[in-house]
C-alpha positions as CSV (number, residue, x, y, z in Angstrom):
1,M,0.1,0.0,0.0
2,R,2.8,2.5,0.9
3,F,4.6,1.7,-2.3
4,A,1.4,2.4,-4.2
5,V,0.9,5.7,-2.4
6,L,4.6,6.7,-3.4
7,I,3.9,5.7,-7.1
8,V,0.7,7.8,-7.3
9,A,2.3,10.8,-5.6
10,A,5.3,10.8,-7.8
11,A,3.3,10.1,-10.9
12,T,1.0,13.0,-10.2
13,V,3.8,15.6,-10.1
14,I,6.0,13.9,-12.6
15,S,3.3,13.8,-15.2
16,S,3.0,17.6,-14.8
17,M,6.8,18.1,-15.6
18,P,6.2,18.8,-19.4
19,A,4.2,21.8,-18.3
20,L,7.1,23.0,-16.1
21,A,9.5,22.6,-19.0
22,A,7.2,24.4,-21.3
23,G,7.4,27.4,-18.9
24,K,4.2,27.0,-17.0
25,N,5.3,27.6,-13.6
26,D,2.0,27.3,-11.8
27,L,2.7,23.8,-10.6
28,K,2.6,23.2,-6.8
29,V,3.3,20.4,-4.6
30,S,0.8,19.7,-1.9
31,T,1.6,18.6,1.6
32,S,0.0,15.3,1.0
33,Q,2.5,14.6,-1.8
34,V,5.7,15.4,0.2
35,V,6.4,12.1,1.9
36,G,6.0,10.1,-1.5
37,L,8.0,12.6,-3.5
38,T,10.8,12.6,-1.0
39,K,11.0,8.9,-1.1
40,F,11.0,9.1,-4.8
41,L,14.0,11.5,-4.7
42,E,15.7,9.3,-2.2
43,E,15.3,6.1,-4.5
44,H,15.9,7.9,-7.7
45,P,18.1,11.0,-7.2
46,R,19.4,11.0,-10.7
47,N,16.0,10.4,-12.5
48,E,15.5,13.0,-15.3
49,Q,12.6,14.4,-13.5
50,A,14.4,14.8,-10.1
51,P,15.7,18.4,-10.6
52,A,12.2,19.6,-11.4
53,V,10.6,17.6,-8.6
54,R,13.2,19.0,-6.2
55,A,12.6,22.6,-7.1
56,L,8.8,22.1,-6.8
57,M,9.3,20.6,-3.4
58,L,11.7,23.3,-2.2
59,D,9.4,25.9,-3.3
60,W,6.6,24.2,-1.2
61,E,9.0,23.9,1.8
62,D,9.9,27.5,1.7
63,K,6.3,28.6,1.7
64,T,4.6,25.9,4.0
65,K,3.7,26.4,7.8
66,D,3.3,22.6,8.2
67,V,6.9,22.0,9.1
68,V,9.7,23.7,11.0
69,D,12.8,23.8,9.1
70,Y,16.3,23.8,10.7
71,V,19.4,23.7,8.6
72,C,22.4,23.4,10.9
73,P,25.7,23.9,9.2
74,G,27.7,21.8,11.7
75,V,25.3,18.9,11.2
76,L,25.6,19.0,7.3
77,A,29.3,19.9,7.0
78,P,30.8,20.0,4.4
79,V,27.6,20.8,2.7
80,P,26.7,23.5,1.6
81,N,30.0,24.6,0.2
82,D,31.1,25.1,-3.3
83,G,33.0,22.2,-4.8
84,V,31.3,19.4,-2.8
85,P,30.0,16.8,-5.3
86,N,26.4,16.9,-5.5
87,G,26.0,19.4,-2.7
88,P,22.8,21.2,-3.7
89,E,21.1,17.8,-4.1
90,L,22.4,16.4,-0.8
91,L,21.2,19.6,1.0
92,A,17.8,19.5,-0.7
93,Q,17.4,15.8,0.4
94,F,18.2,16.8,3.9
95,I,15.7,19.6,4.1
96,L,13.0,17.6,2.3
97,S,13.4,14.5,4.5
98,S,13.3,16.5,7.5
99,A,10.1,18.0,6.3
100,A,8.7,14.5,5.2
101,F,9.6,13.2,8.7
102,Q,7.4,15.9,10.3
103,I,4.5,15.4,7.9
104,A,4.5,11.7,8.5
105,N,4.8,12.3,12.3
106,P,2.7,15.3,13.2
107,S,3.4,15.2,16.8
108,Q,7.2,15.5,16.1
109,K,6.7,18.8,14.2
110,G,9.6,21.0,15.1
111,A,11.3,18.2,17.1
112,L,15.0,18.9,16.3
113,Q,16.8,15.6,17.1
114,P,14.3,13.2,15.2
115,S,14.1,15.4,12.1
116,Q,17.7,16.1,11.9
117,L,18.3,12.3,12.1
118,A,15.8,11.7,9.4
119,G,17.1,14.2,7.2
120,M,20.7,12.7,7.6
121,R,19.7,9.3,7.0
122,S,17.9,10.1,3.8
123,M,20.8,12.3,2.6
124,L,23.1,9.5,3.3
125,K,21.0,7.1,1.1
126,V,21.1,9.7,-1.7
127,Y,24.9,10.0,-1.2
128,Q,25.3,6.3,-1.6
129,A,23.3,6.5,-4.9
130,F,25.5,9.3,-6.1
131,L,28.6,7.1,-5.3
132,A,27.3,4.2,-7.1
133,S,27.3,6.1,-10.3
134,D,30.4,8.2,-9.7
135,P,32.9,6.8,-7.2
136,K,34.9,10.1,-7.4
137,A,32.1,11.9,-5.7
138,R,33.3,10.8,-2.3
139,I,32.8,13.1,0.7
140,P,35.1,11.7,3.6
141,R,32.8,13.1,6.4
142,F,29.8,11.3,4.8
143,D,31.8,8.1,4.6
144,E,32.2,8.3,8.3
145,L,28.6,9.0,8.9
146,L,27.7,6.0,6.8
147,A,30.0,3.8,8.9
148,K,28.2,5.0,12.0
149,E,24.8,4.4,10.5
150,A,26.0,1.0,9.5
151,D,27.2,0.2,13.1
152,G,24.1,1.7,14.7
153,S,26.0,4.7,16.3
154,L,24.7,7.4,14.1
155,P,21.7,8.6,16.4
156,A,24.1,8.8,19.4
157,Y,26.8,10.7,17.5
158,L,24.4,13.2,16.0
159,E,22.6,14.1,19.3
160,P,25.4,16.3,20.7
161,V,26.2,17.7,17.4
162,V,22.6,18.8,16.8
163,A,22.5,20.2,20.2
164,A,25.4,22.3,19.8
165,E,25.0,23.3,16.1
166,C,21.2,23.9,15.9
167,K,20.0,26.9,17.8
168,Q,16.2,27.0,18.0
């Protein structure tokens, strides 16, 4: 059932992409589509429609009151910086995944630790997808974070980093 919802949400927005390409910029993402579209971007970050979907979702995120957005540079380092492979896409995935977590868990709206962890986990999945197609796109810190995720220590590692770097 969850997979079907993902497919329907992605198909709804993606089927509208030709209109976006034709210069019709009245397309919008609704809050009900955010979780499915974020999952689509996580699983298919290099899809030909991914840049347009990302742009529409970031526009939604910028305007919505449904989520609380915290982008904490020390958590994301070295993103955002010029020269980081796939930096804009990784940053967008972090932001959108944090938002999707809050949409899927309304009682956690604005909860800093769980939304930062959700954003990080999703961003690391996208990072792995980028590495699979371009091994030169390595980011040493993200490799370290992947190792922490693999051994189960990522939540404990991130907790003090989030507390120190994210000022509510």
